[in-house]
MIDRENVEX-593992 format. One record per residue: x, y, z negated of N, C-alpha, C in turn; residue in three letters; residue number from 1. Coordinates in steps of 0.02 Angstrom, whole numbers, always signed. Atoms other than C-alpha are relative to their C-alpha. Layout:
N
PT     n.c1     n.c2     n.c3    ca.c1    ca.c2    ca.c3     c.c1     c.c2     c.c3   res     n
PT        X        Y        Z        X        Y        Z        X        Y        Z   ALA   NUM
...
***
This chain:
143
PT     n.c1     n.c2     n.c3    ca.c1    ca.c2    ca.c3     c.c1     c.c2     c.c3   res     n
PT      -76      +18      -26     -622    +5262     -837      -14      -23      +86   MET     1
PT      -14       -7      -75     -569    +5241     -655      -22      -78      +25   SER     2
PT      +21     +110      -10     -608    +5065     -562      +74      -28       +1   ILE     3
PT      -47      +63       -7     -419    +5012     -547      +29      +10      -87   SER     4
PT       +4      +19      +78     -394    +5056     -744      -27      -40      -33   ARG     5
PT      +47      +57      +36     -554    +4950     -778      +28      -82      +44   ALA     6
PT      -20      +58      -17     -487    +4818     -664      +82      -11      -38   ALA     7
PT      -52      +17      +34     -334    +4824     -731       +5      -27      -92   GLY     8
PT      +17      +28      +53     -399    +4795     -899      -47      -64       -9   GLN     9
PT      +14      +69       +0     -496    +4653     -857      +50      -33       +3   ARG    10
PT      -59      +32      -22     -331    +4593     -778      +12      -37      -62   GLY    11
PT      -30       +1      +21     -256    +4611     -928      -37      -42      -63   ALA    12
PT      +29      +46      +22     -391    +4534    -1021      -10      -88      -32   ASP    13
PT       +2      +61      -22     -396    +4376     -934      +56      -39      -16   TRP    14
PT      -66      +43      +32     -202    +4348     -961       -5       -4      -69   LEU    15
PT      -23      +13      +45     -216    +4365    -1127      -79      -64      -25   LEU    16
PT      +53      +52      +12     -387    +4220    -1143      +38      -44      +35   ALA    17
PT      -39      +40      -59     -280    +4117    -1010      +60       -9      -51   VAL    18
PT      -53      +24      +35     -134    +4111    -1123      -28       -6      -60   THR    19
PT      +28      +19      +48     -232    +4101    -1288      -25      -92      +13   ALA    20
PT       -7      +68       -8     -290    +3937    -1206      +23      -53      +11   VAL    21
PT      -33      +55      -36     -168    +3869    -1123      +55      -16      -61   LEU    22
PT      -48      +24      +54      -53    +3887    -1289      -27      -34      -53   ALA    23
PT      +45      +41      +18     -207    +3798    -1369      +17      -63      +11   LEU    24
PT      +23      +24      -26     -207    +3671    -1233      +63      -69      +11   ALA    25
PT      -73      +30      -35      -10    +3624    -1183      +57       +5      -46   SER    26
PT      -43      +19      +37     +126    +3549    -1269      +68      +33       +5   PRO    27
PT      -50      -47      -24     +245    +3633    -1174      +20      +60      -19   ALA    28
PT       -6      -41       +5     +206    +3794    -1248      +15       +7      -91   VAL    29
PT      -27      -25      +74     +278    +3751    -1443      +51      +40       -3   ALA    30
PT      -62      -35       +9     +436    +3845    -1399      -25      +66      -78   SER    31
PT      +17      -55      +63     +447    +3974    -1547      -24      +76      +47   PRO    32
PT      +36      -90      -34     +359    +4158    -1492      +47      +53      -21   ARG    33
PT      -56      -45      +28     +477    +4288    -1488      -39      +87       -5   GLY    34
PT      +37      -52       +5     +436    +4480    -1450      +27      +26      +79   THR    35
PT       -8      -36      -47     +439    +4588    -1292      +18      +89       +2   VAL    36
PT      -11      -68      +14     +488    +4789    -1290      -57       -4      +69   PRO    37
PT      +50      -31      -24     +353    +4898    -1226       +1       -6      +84   PRO    38
PT      -31      -23      -49     +441    +4931    -1055      -36      -76      +34   ALA    39
PT       +8      +37      -37     +416    +4737    -1007      -86      -28       -1   LEU    40
PT      +70      +30      +14     +238    +4703    -1057      -37      +27      +72   VAL    41
PT      +25      +13      -59     +131    +4667     -914      +15      -43      +75   GLY    42
PT       -7      +45      -32     +134    +4614     -746      +43      +23      +70   SER    43
PT      -40      -23      -47     +269    +4608     -607      -11      -48      +46   PHE    44
PT       +3      +29      -50     +269    +4543     -438      +36       -1      +72   SER    45
PT      -48      +15      -91     +389    +4466     -282      -13      -33      +38   THR    46
PT      +14      +35      -45     +377    +4394     -132      +69      -53       +3   ALA    47
PT      -57      +30      -33     +492    +4231      -80      -18      -28      +54   ILE    48
PT       +1      +34      -69     +531    +4180      +70       +5      -83      +22   GLY    49
PT       +0      +62      -16     +557    +4037     +181      +58      -36      -29   LYS    50
PT      -69      +20       -6     +739    +4014     +164      -11      -39      -79   VAL    51
PT       +7      +49      +60     +698    +3950      -33      -24      -50      -14   GLU    52
PT      +36      +47       -4     +586    +3816       +5      +30      -55      +19   TYR    53
PT      -39      +48      -15     +723    +3707      +25      +23      -13     -101   ARG    54
PT      -13       -4      +83     +743    +3727     -181      -84      -28      -18   PHE    55
PT      +69      +31      +14     +554    +3679     -205      -53      +50      -24   GLY    56
PT      +33      -73       +0     +502    +3864     -207      -67      +23      +63   LEU    57
PT      +45      -22      -50     +340    +3892      -98      +12      +73      +13   LEU    58
PT       -5      -65       +2     +347    +4038       -7      -51      +40      +13   PRO    59
PT      +73      -28      +30     +222    +4163      -53      +16      +57      -69   GLY    60
PT      -14      -49      +55     +191    +4291     -188       -1      -22      -70   ARG    61
PT       -5      +37      +60     +250    +4244     -368      -11      +54      -46   TYR    62
PT      +10      -66      +61     +182    +4360     -520      +22      -37      -71   THR    63
PT      -13      +13      +61     +232    +4356     -702      -11      +46      -49   ILE    64
PT      +36      -51      +46     +147    +4431     -846      +35       -3      -85   SER    65
PT      -17       +4      +52     +229    +4475     -993      -48      +21      -66   PHE    66
PT      +46      -31      +39     +124    +4499    -1153      +33      +16      -69   ALA    67
PT      -33      -45      +62     +192    +4598    -1326      +52      -47      -33   ALA    68
PT      -22      +42      +45     +216    +4436    -1430      +24      -81      +31   ASP    69
PT      -35      +66      -19     +319    +4320    -1307      -18      -42      +45   GLY    70
PT       +7      +44      -52     +214    +4242    -1205       -6      +29      +68   ALA    71
PT      -18      -23      -41     +241    +4242    -1037      -37      -38      +60   VAL    72
PT      +42      +18      -65      +98    +4191     -883      +50      -16      +61   PHE    73
PT      -26       -3      -57     +190    +4145     -721      -44      -45      +66   PHE    74
PT      +48      +31      -58      +79    +4115     -557      +62       -3      +60   ALA    75
PT      -38       +9      -73     +164    +4040     -391      -49      -24      +44   GLU    76
PT      +44      +42      -52      +84    +3966     -229       +2      -56      -42   PRO    77
PT      -12      +66       +2     +130    +3787     -302      -61       -3      -56   ALA    78
PT      +56       -2      +45      +24    +3839     -465      -34      +56       +0   ALA    79
PT      +37      -88       -9      -97    +3994     -419      -16      +12      -65   PRO    80
PT      +22       +8      +82     -170    +3949     -599      +49      +16      -47   LYS    81
PT      -53       -3      +57      -25    +3979     -703      +29      -49      -33   GLY    82
PT      -30      +34      +55      +85    +3919     -817      +37      +40      -48   ARG    83
PT      -24      -36      +44     +140    +3976     -974      +74      -19      -52   VAL    84
PT      -71      +23      +44     +318    +3989    -1074       +4      +55      -50   THR    85
PT       -4      -49      +55     +374    +4090    -1211      +77      +44      +25   TRP    86
PT      -62      -43      +13     +520    +4227    -1214      +28      +31      -45   VAL    87
PT      -25      -58      +43     +633    +4335    -1328      +23      +44      +25   THR    88
PT      -19      -70      -11     +678    +4507    -1294      +55      +30      -39   ALA    89
PT      -30      -20      +51     +823    +4581    -1397      +45      +69      +53   SER    90
PT      -47      -56      -46     +895    +4751    -1321      -22       -6      +86   GLY    91
PT       +5      +22      -73     +907    +4713    -1120      +16      -53       +6   LYS    92
PT      -16      +75      -14     +938    +4546    -1137      -76      -34      -25   ARG    93
PT      +44      +39       +2     +805    +4410    -1120       +2      -80      -11   ILE    94
PT       +3      +76      -11     +788    +4210    -1151      -64      -39       -3   LEU    95
PT      +36      +49      -30     +688    +4091    -1070      -12      -54      -44   PHE    96
PT      +18      +50      +30     +608    +3966    -1151       -1      -53      +45   SER    97
PT      +33      +60      -55     +594    +3793    -1066      -63      +13      +12   PRO    98
PT      +49       +6       -8     +473    +3780     -950      -25      -46      +37   GLY    99
PT      +27      +38      -64     +363    +3688     -790      +70      -23      +41   ALA   100
PT      -25      +19      -42     +500    +3699     -677      +90      -17      -47   ARG   101
PT      -59       +8      +41     +655    +3683     -821       +1      -13      -64   CYS   102
PT      +39      +36      +63     +576    +3586     -951      +70       -5      -61   PRO   103
PT      -60      +13      +48     +761    +3552    -1047      +37      +48      -18   THR   104
PT      -59      -67      +10     +845    +3736    -1024      -14      +36      -20   THR   105
PT      +22      -44       +1     +852    +3889    -1083      +36      +53      +36   ARG   106
PT      -30      -48      -16     +900    +4058     -990       +9      +42       -6   GLY   107
PT      -21      -68      +34     +978    +4218    -1044       +0      +34      +76   THR   108
PT       -7      -57      -54     +964    +4369     -918       +9      +74      -32   TYR   109
PT      +11      -71      +29     +998    +4544     -940      -49      +45      +64   ARG   110
PT      +42       +1      -33     +852    +4633     -892       -9      +98      +21   TRP   111
PT      -12      -68      -25     +832    +4829     -792      -73      +22      +31   VAL   112
PT      +53      -34      -38     +696    +4935     -749      +13      +51      +14   ILE   113
PT      -18      -82      -43     +709    +5082     -626      -81      +11      +38   ARG   114
PT      +82      -16      -26     +523    +5167     -599      -48      -72       +3   GLY   115
PT      +26      +72       -6     +426    +4997     -562      +14      -51      +26   ARG   116
PT      -58      +80      -21     +569    +4878     -518      +30      -17      -66   ILE   117
PT      -33      +73      +43     +615    +4730     -620      +33      -32       +9   LEU   118
PT      -51      +56      -23     +772    +4667     -592      +34      -58      -69   THR   119
PT      -53      +50      +60     +863    +4519     -703      +52      -31      +31   PHE   120
PT      -55      +30      -22    +1020    +4475     -692      +42      -75      -44   VAL   121
PT      -15      +58      +49    +1084    +4311     -744      +72      -12      -41   LYS   122
PT      -35       +2      +46    +1182    +4304     -900      +53      -90       -1   ILE   123
PT      -35      +74       -6    +1198    +4104     -922      -73      -27       +5   ALA   124
PT      +66      +25      -15    +1060    +3989     -846      +35      -63      +34   ASP   125
PT      -22      +58      -42    +1098    +3816     -805      -52      -48      +50   PRO   126
PT      +62      +30      -17     +921    +3797     -728       +1      +21      +70   CYS   127
PT      -36      -41      -62     +977    +3822     -519      -86      +45      +23   PRO   128
PT      +71      -29      -30     +756    +3861     -488      -15      +66      -31   VAL   129
PT      +13      -84      +49     +744    +3984     -634      +42      +46      +39   ARG   130
PT      -51      -36      -24     +912    +4061     -559      -42      +46      +82   VAL   131
PT       +1       -7      -54     +848    +4068     -391      -67      +50       -5   LEU   132
PT      +65      -28      +34     +665    +4136     -463       +3      +63      -10   THR   133
PT      +13      -79      +39     +721    +4285     -567      +67      +34      +38   PHE   134
PT      -36      -57       -3     +901    +4343     -529      +28      +16      +59   ALA   135
PT      -10      -56      -56     +932    +4485     -432      -52       -2      +63   ASN   136
PT      +79      -16      -47     +754    +4493     -363      -34      +70       -6   ARG   137
PT      +16      -50      +25     +653    +4641     -368      -70      -30       -7   ASN   138
PT      +85      +11      +25     +484    +4627     -465      -20      +76       -9   TRP   139
PT      +36      -55      -15     +369    +4753     -439      -58       -4      -42   ILE   140
PT      +56       -2      +57     +264    +4812     -593      -93      +20      +47   LYS   141
PT      +73      -13      -31      +66    +4792     -543      -49      +31      -50   VAL   142
PT      +58       +9      +54      -17    +4810     -701      +44      +48      -64   THR   143
***
C-alpha cells in the first residue's frame, strides 16, 4: 500500500471514529440520517478569504467530509477539531440538516462534481452563513 493511500485510510478511519464519538455525545446530531451518493463520499477542501470575515467566517482552510450514511464532519479555523451534522442526498440534490452555525434551519442545494471539483448551487437556504460557505464555491477533493 502506498504512503498516500495509507494516510488516506488513516484519515477515513479517523473520520469514522470522530463521527461515532460526536454522534453519541452531541444532541445537535440527533437529526435523521440520510444517505450520500458514492461520488460525494470523502473529503473536500476550500479556502475562505478575508472578505467573508465580516460574516463570522475566519480566513483559512475549510474541510467537509461526507460519510456514506449521511454524517458530515466539518472543520474550519474557528473549530479545527470539527463539527458534525447530517445530510440527505437524492440525485443531485442535498439537504443539510441544522448545525452549529445554522441551528434551526435546513438548506437545500444542487451539487455538481467535475473532476475533483465539487460545487454547490443554492436551491433554498435561509441561513446566510451556510450560503456564503457553500454556494458557488469550489471544493477540491482531498481524499
